[in-house]
Each structure stands twice: as C-alpha cells, then as structure tokens.
N, C-alpha and C positions, 0 to 999 in steps of 0.2 A: 593707387590700388579699387580700381573701379564696381560698383556693388554689380551684383546679376540684376537682369534685366525683368524687370515684372509687365506683366498687361496694363494698357491705361484704363480697363474695368476693376479693378483687383483694390479695394478698399484701403484710403490711405490716414495713415495717422501722424496727423502732425509731431515730430517729435523737436522740442523748444533743448538747444542745447549751445552753450559757450566754449565754442571750437579753439577760439584764441589758449586754451588752457585743458578740453576735454574731446580733444577729435576722439582719440583711441575710443574713449567710451561712446561717441557717436556711432562712430564703425561697429562696437559691438554690437551695440542696440540698433542697427539698420538691420544688421542679417539678423538677428533674433527677431525683428518685426516679419522679415520676411518669412525666414520659417514658420511665422504663426498666418502663413497665407497672404497677411494683408503688405501692401507697399510703404517705406517711408518717405514721409517729407519732410524733410533738414529744413529748420527754419533757425541760425544761428542769432544767438540771443549774446554773444558777445562784446564786449565796449573794444576791449584795445587787441594790439599784436598782432600774429600776422594770422592770413586766412589762409585752409586748406582749399587752395584754386580747384572749380567742379564738382566741390565732394554739395557746398546745402546747397536747393533750392529754392533757398532763398538766403541773398548775402544781407550783413549790415548795413550795405548803398538800399540795397530796396525797402530794408525795413527804414530808413532814416528818408527815404521819399516817400513811405507809408504816412512817416511821422514828421512831414513836410520842413525835411530839411535836408543837408545833405552832411556827406561828412565829413568834409571839411566844417563845419559849422560842428558838428556830433564834438569833433577833438578837442576843436577851441572850450569844450566845460569840463565842468569838474566833473565828478566819479558819481557823483548823487543827480546830480543835472543828467546826465549822459544816462543815466537808469533809466531815467524820468519816459526818457526820450526813444527807447529800446519797450520799453512796457505800453507807451503808447501808441507806438508804428504796429509791436507787435499785436496788441491785441484789437487793432484793425483790420489787420489782416486778418484773425482769425474769424475775427466774427465775418466778414466776408466769406472765408472756407468755410467755414460752418453754415453760412445761409443757403449757398448755391450747394453746397454737398459736397465740397471737393473734401470734405475730412470726414471721416468718421469720429476721431476721439484726438484727447492731447497726451503727450507723455514729455515731462519736464522734468528735467534732475539737477541738480547742483549743491552746491553749500551753500554758505550765506547771500553772495549776489544771486545765483545762480534760480536758487530758492525764492528770493523776492522777487525776481523778475518774474516767474512763472506764475504766481500766484495774484502778482498785478492785469497779468495780461490774458488770462484766464477770467478775470475775474466776470466781465459783463457777458461772457457767450451763456445763452440759455440753462437754465436751471433742468437736470436731466441728461443736460448734455454732454459724453466719457469725459473726464479730466483726471488726470494722475500726477501727481506731485515723487519723486523721487527723492527726498532730502536727510540730510542730517540732524534735523531737527521740527518741533511743531510752533517753532515763534513767532515763522515765518507767514504766518495765516492768522490775520488779527482780530479779535473776540465780532469786530463792526463790519465785518468780510462778511457778504450774503453770496455763497460759494457749494457748494459739494461737487469741489476737489476731492479726490481721496488720495489721501497724506500714505505712501511708504518710508517709514524710516530704510536708511542706507545701513543701518546699524558701523557699516565703518565708514570714514571720513570716504568723502568723494575728492577722492586724488588715487589716477589707474587703478587699475584692475587686481582684484585678488578674487581668492576662491566663494569668499563670502560674500563680495558685492556681485559677484556675475549671478549668485541665488536669488540673489533679488530682484538683480534687476531682468531676472528669464519669465521669472514670474511677475513682476510689473507688465511684461510684454504681453504674454501669456492673457494675463487680464485686461487691459485696455483693449487689445485685438478681440476678447473675446463683450468686450458692451459696446460693441458700435451698432448705432438704434437700430431697428427692423421697426419697416412701417405699421403702422395699427390704424384700422380705417374701423370708425370710428360708426356702431350699429344704430338704425332708426330705436332699437330696443333701450338703448343704456339711456338708463335714469341720468338726472342733471345731476351737473357737477358742482359742489357745495362748497364752499370755502368757509372753516368755524373754529372762535377761540375758545381756548379756555385755563383756567389759571385753575393749581388748587383748591381752593375757597371759593373757587365754580364748576368746579367736577362733576358733581352730581346730577346739577338740574342740565350741564352741559351734558352728561353722556345720556342722557334721559332724552334729550333734544336727539343727539345725534340719531340712538335706534329707533326712535320715531323716523327720521327721514330717511334714516334707511330703511324703517318698513315700507316704507314708500315709495320705494325704487331710485331713493339717490346716493348719490357716493359724494360720499363728507369724508374733505381732510381737514385732522383738524391740527392747527399751532397751539404750540403754547406761548401762553402772552408772556415769554420773558426777556423779550428786546426783538432778538437776534430773531424768534417762532415770528413775531408780529410784521416784523420788514422782509422778512420770505413770505409772508404770504400777501402780503400787498405788490410786491417785484411780480409774484407769480399772477395773480390779477390783471396786471400790468400787460403780463404774455396771453392772454388770452386763456388760462388755463382751469376757467369756472364760469357757472351760471349766473350762480348767486352768493350772498356770503350772509354769514350769520353771525355779526361780530359780536359773540355771545360775552366778551371780554375784553373792553377796548382799555383795561387799566395800565397799558405804556403809557396813554395818554398825562396821564397821574406824575407816571418816573421824569416823562420831559420836563413837564411845569413844574416841577420842583425840584429836580435833580436829582431824583433815585437811582436804583441801579440797573433798572430792568426798562430803561426806555427805547424807543423802535424809530427815534427821530421825529423831526418835526412834520413832515409827509405820511405820520399816520392815519388809517380813518379817510385817507382821500382817493384811493385805486379805485373802487368800486366806483364812486359816483361818477369821477373823471370816467370810465369805463361804460358805464349807462347802466349797470348792475340792477338786478332790484337786489335790496341788501336790509336788512334788518337787524338794528341796531339797540342792546340791553346794556344799561350802564354798572358790567359785571365787572365788583371787586377795583370801584372806583372808589373805595372807602380808603383802600388800603397804598401807603407809599412803600414800594421795597427801599429797605433805608441799608443792607448789605450788611456784612459780620458786625452785632455791635459790641465788638474789640475795640474797630477801628470808626466807631460809629460818628459821624458828624454832627459840628456844637451844634447845628440849626433842629438836629431832630432827637439832640438831650434831653430828656423831661418829658416827651411830649408818651401820651397813652400808644400802648408798643403791645404785639404778642409775640411770642420767639417760634417762629417758626420751624425751623429747626439754627443748630448751636451755634449758624454759622449764616443766619438768616433773620433778620428782622422786619418785621411789618410794624408802620408804624400806621394813627387813624388820622386821614383824612381831615381837616379842621373846616368848619364852614366857608372860610374863606378863601380857603381850596377848592375845595368843591364846586361853589358858586366858576371859581375862573377858567377851571377847565371843563364845567357845563359851558362855560359862552366859550368853549374853544372846541368842546363840540357840536357845538351851535353850526357856526360860521364855518364848520366843515362840511356840514352833513345840506347845508343852504347851497352850498355850489351843486350836490349831484345833479347830474343828470340823469339818473334814472331814479326809478321809485325807493322810497328812504320810508321805513316801518321804524319809531321809536316805542318800543313798551317798558315803563318800569315796575316793578312787583313792590308794594307796597307794605314790603317787612322788609329788605334789608337787602341788599348790593350783592352779599359776598355769604359765606358761612358763618365769618364772622360778628355781622352785623344785623343777625339774625335776632326778633323777639328773645332780650332776656340774657346775649354774651357781648364779649367784648367790644366790641366794637360798633354794638348798636348808637347809633344817632338818627335819629328821624330829622334832627333840627338842620344838622347837615346835608345829607339825602337832599330833601324839600328846598338847600341852595344851590344844590346840584342842578334840579330841574326846573330852576327858577333862573338860572343863566341860561340851559340850555333853549328855553322856552323863548327867553326874550332875546336869541340871534335867530332862530329859527323863525319866529314869526310867524306868518299864515304861509309861509313854504315845507311845512313840515307840524302835522298832529300828533305831540306825545301822549302818547298812552298810556295808562296805568290800569296793574290785574293787581291781584288780590295774593299776597304769600310771596314768600321772598326768593330769593333766584333755584335755588333748589332744590324745591317743593317742585314736586310731581303735577300739581295743576295747575302750576305759572306755565312751566320747562312744554307740558302740552299745551300750551294756547301759543306760545311762540312756535313747534315747529308748524300750526295747522297753521298760527301768522303767515309762515314764510312759505309752505305747499300754497295756500291763496295767492300769494305774491308772483309763483313760479305759474300759473295754470295761466294768470290773467297776463304772462307777459311771450 
C-alpha cells in the first residue's frame, strides 16, 4: 500500500531502516512522520533478503553506487564487510542531502546491525544537525565517536510492533520532526564566539576568564578536557563555529603522549592553527596524567606521585622528561599555525595541584615543558610568562585581556 502524497516543500526526515527485516516498522514510522507534518525519506540499510518494491526512496542499489560498488560486488562480501559498505554509502548520501537542505533530520531504528549502521552513517554529519536512533542498547555508540546523536531506548526488542514500541516510536518521530533546523541570521551586534577548554583543576581560573570574556560581549563555549571534549572542540573549530580559541587546558596532549585515559587523539591543538583563528594557549593541567581507576592502574603509573581525584580517577604527576616531550609536541603544532598565537605560562603552577605548597608543585618539571615548547617554536611564537598560578584572578584577567586584544586586532 502506497503512502499518502505529501507536498514537495514539506520538510523531509531521512528514515534509516533495514527493510529486509523491519518493513512493517518502517511503514508505521512513515505514517507517523507524515502525521507530524513532515515527509519520510526512506533509505534501505538492509544487507540481504527481499526488498519491498517501490517503498524505499533510496534502494540498496543506490547505496551500493554511493559506496563505489554494485549489489553484485556487495553480495560477495561477508556480513562485516557488507556493513562497512552500507555505512560508507549511506554516510555519503546523508552528507549530500544534509548539505543541500534536502533533509532536516535523520531517524534510525534497529537492533544490533541497524543501530551500528545508523551510528556510523551519521557520524560525519555536522554537530547540531538533528539525528536520532531508536535502539535496543547504548553499546552501539562508542566512546571515541564525536556525535550528538540522540539515543532513544526501544524498551522492547525491535522485532515486530507492540504497544510499548509504538509509543516509543511515536515519541521519537515527534521529537525528530520538532528538531528540524530553523535558520539563524547572525546579527552585527553578536559578539565573538570563543571556544575554551577546562578541567577540574583549572576551572577556578577558567571561570574567571569566561566571565570576563562574556562581560566583554563574547559568547564562550567551554569544553571539558576529558578526551571527547577536546575532540569535539577541534571538530567544531573546523566546522567554522568559532572566531577564536583560548586553549586554557590542553592536558589531553599529555594523555595522548603517555597513554592516559583522556586522550583526544593525535590531532589535538591543530584545528585553530589550520583555520587561522586567533588562539591563546595556556599549559593548563599539563602537570596531570589521567591514569584512570586506581584498582586497575597500569604498571607504568604505579609508585608515582599521584592524587586521588575521585574514587575511580587517579591523577599522576608528569615528570620532567614527559613535560619536556609534551612541550615539544605543543611547540611543533603551534609553529604550524596560520593565524596569530600567544602562549602565556603561569609562573606558579599549571593547575590547582601544581600551586605553591600543593601535591604536584614541581617548578623544575614545569620549566622542562617550557624549554621543549620554546625550542620547537623558535622565532614563530614568543612564550610569555606571567605571575601567579593558573587559577589566580590576576593571571586569568591577564589572559582574558590578551585574547580580547587579539580579537580586536584580527
């Protein structure tokens, strides 16, 4: 039975569904989408089995072509490889549809395979673009994925329709239809948009900086420097979301170097330089390694100077060698920047733990970071020092004023 006709200018919601196993659910969702004033755009993400002729807007053959193959080539693959093909093809199709404005959101539904395919297919869609998954579990969204997909537990298995699942699906449809983007025109009165990183041991000073920047008319988006936060910030910088960056806490570089639990990957501290944005960098929490749960502490961290941040989170002090090496890494990255860079180092410690008289206070190790940083920067960027600990108001005020000066000059 054909779906009711809808006008061409009605907002379209992409519906990702394995039609070989969930055609009944796809039809139910399509009617619900129409009932909410939108139009379903059905993309078949099924792997095998029969197709329902004429129902899918994007067939498996279309998906195969988008992935650079054919159904015949696809059918010769094992399940894992075939799923990779589907995820690639659907991801490319969705990127084109979203960029052209042909869809206003994505709704996926599935058990194991359908959930995996949806999360991979929407992974590269812009942050903020509506995307939702009705799924049997949370394990399909891995910790290293940078995505704002909304996960809706299906409660029952996604196997046939029942009253519980119908209720969940109706709510999901209402939500994704309501989430469709509305155009926003940026006013000339809007202030600069600034990205900023913080961590627990740098928050006191960071909050002062944020308040001062907001008082000056800036809009400040703070990212928790816990791995996923830094990775998300880097992606948004590349997407053009910000006018400047104050990297108050690039501590994720330390975890990437030594194998800590909060690495943001090898590309951290590169996006702002690549985009030519003004960036002010402070070595916040560069004295800290996130070693993870002390009950499962890796051997390389055992016996070292440490601080129990939470019962499941042990912080280990970086030594002089690690400090020098991470300083070199910072220097190499910042030396490649296409835009203005300022580095300001607090004389009395990189975190609350590194303050005078506290657990991690070690000026010799701090000096090694500065040495590695300075050697790699050469004449490209001057490394400035300023009195105080990173959390002191005077130091924070100095940094806020420095960034505002950079914005005024850009």
